[in-house]
N, C-alpha and C positions, 0 to 999 in steps of 0.2 A: 406544817400543814402543806401539803402538795398545792401547786399552783391552780390546778384544776378545781379544787375545793374552794379556794380564793375566789376564782372566776365565778363559780356557780353561786357565791354568796352575795356578788354583786348586784346591782340594781338591773332590773329588766331592761334598761335603757341601753345597756352594754351590748346586747346581742339580740338578734331578730331571728325567730324561727322561720327557716326558708321550706323545709320539708320534715314532717312529723317523723320518717323514717319507718323501720330501723334501716340504717343508722339515722339519727335525728341530725339535721343539718342546720347549723346556726350561722348567720353571718355576723361577724364582729362589727359593731358600729366605729368606724374610724373616722377620722378627719382626712379627708383627700384634697391635696393641693398639686396643681400643676407648677413646676419649678423651672420651666424653661421658657416662659412667655407665651407668646402666641402659637408656638410649634404644638403644643399640647401633647408631646410624646414622652415627656420625662415627668412622673409624677410621685409623689410621696403619699404613703398611708401612715397615719399615726393613730396608735392605739393606746389609750390610758394617758396618764400625765406624765410629764417628763419630771424626774427627780434629779435635781443637779448634784446631788450628794451621791448619786449611783452613776456607774459608768455606762455610757451609752454605746451602741454599736449601730453602723450603718451597713446596709447590705445592698450592693448594685449588681443587678442581673442584666445581662445583655443577650441577646440572641434573637433569632429567626422567629417569626410567627409559627406556633405549634411545636417549638423546641422544648416546651414544658416548664417555662419561667413560674406562670401561675400555679401550677401543680407543685413545684417546688416550695414555693412561698407558703402555699396552704398547708403542706406536709410538715415543713419547719414549724410553723404556727402550732400545730396540733403537738408535735413533739415537745416544744417549749412549754406547753400548757399541760404536759404529762397525760395527753390522752392515750389510752390504749385500745386495742382492737375490740376487747370484750366490753368495754364502756357503752358501745352503740351510739356515739355520738361524734360528730365531726364538726369542727369550725373552719369556716374559710374567713380569709381577711381582704381577700380581693374577690371582685365579681366579674362574672363573664361580660364582656364589652362587645359581644358579636355584632351588635347595630353600628359600632364605630370602625372607620376605616383604618386597618392595621398596617397597610402597606407603607 
């Protein structure tokens, strides 16, 4: 069974509809944690439960504001979920943070 179908079978608590589309835009509900103390510049998003029997990967992206880090993560997420262009659905794991100082 494709991963996307598994995702669609999960509880509605796993995703939030942001825009009905087309394409429909869903925000994956994640656990967000700052891991650098009071600086609040390094954050980790976790989606789903950790399975200690499976290998986990960590992706670290660095770059200037506007370099495309958020776009890259969201695109990789959709690839891993098996989303195709004709599905007319897009998932994002990160949200826009235009209200925060990114300098």
